[in-house]
C-alpha positions in Angstrom: 9.6 -0.1 -61.0 9.4 -3.8 -59.8 6.0 -4.1 -61.3 7.6 -4.2 -64.7 10.8 -6.1 -64.1 10.1 -8.9 -61.5 8.0 -11.6 -63.0 5.6 -12.5 -60.2 4.9 -8.7 -59.4 4.4 -7.9 -63.0 2.0 -10.9 -63.7 0.2 -9.8 -60.5 -0.3 -6.3 -61.6 -1.1 -7.3 -65.2 -3.9 -9.6 -63.7 -5.7 -6.7 -61.8 -8.3 -4.0 -63.3 -6.8 -0.8 -64.0 -8.4 0.9 -60.8 -7.2 -1.9 -58.4 -3.7 -1.9 -60.1 -3.3 1.8 -59.4 -4.6 1.4 -55.8 -2.1 -1.3 -55.3 0.7 0.8 -56.8 -0.1 3.7 -54.5 -0.3 1.1 -51.5 3.2 -0.2 -52.3 4.7 3.4 -52.7 3.1 4.3 -49.4 4.5 1.3 -47.6 8.0 1.8 -48.9 7.8 5.5 -48.0 6.8 4.7 -44.5 10.0 2.6 -43.8 12.5 4.5 -46.0 15.3 5.7 -43.9 17.4 7.4 -46.6 16.5 11.0 -45.9 16.9 11.9 -49.5 15.7 10.7 -53.0 17.0 7.2 -52.7 15.4 4.3 -50.8 16.9 2.4 -47.8 14.6 0.2 -46.1 15.9 -2.0 -43.2 15.3 -5.6 -43.8 16.3 -9.0 -42.2 17.1 -12.2 -44.3 18.1 -15.7 -43.6 20.7 -17.4 -45.9 20.9 -21.1 -45.8 23.6 -23.1 -47.7 23.1 -26.8 -47.8 25.7 -29.4 -48.7 24.8 -32.8 -49.8 26.9 -35.4 -48.2 27.4 -38.9 -49.8 
C-alpha cells in the first residue's frame, strides 16, 4: 500500500496514533472503493491531471 512506499504518505501514517492511523486507512480504502470502476479485484479510478512543460528561453 502507498502508506509504506510513498514518503509523505508513509510519514503521515507514522505520525498518527495507532487508532487514528487505522481509521485513516479505512477511510482511504473506502474512498478508493467508492470511485473504483474496475469491476474486478483491480483498481481503476478515473482522474484528471494537467501536465505543464516549461522551456527557458535565453
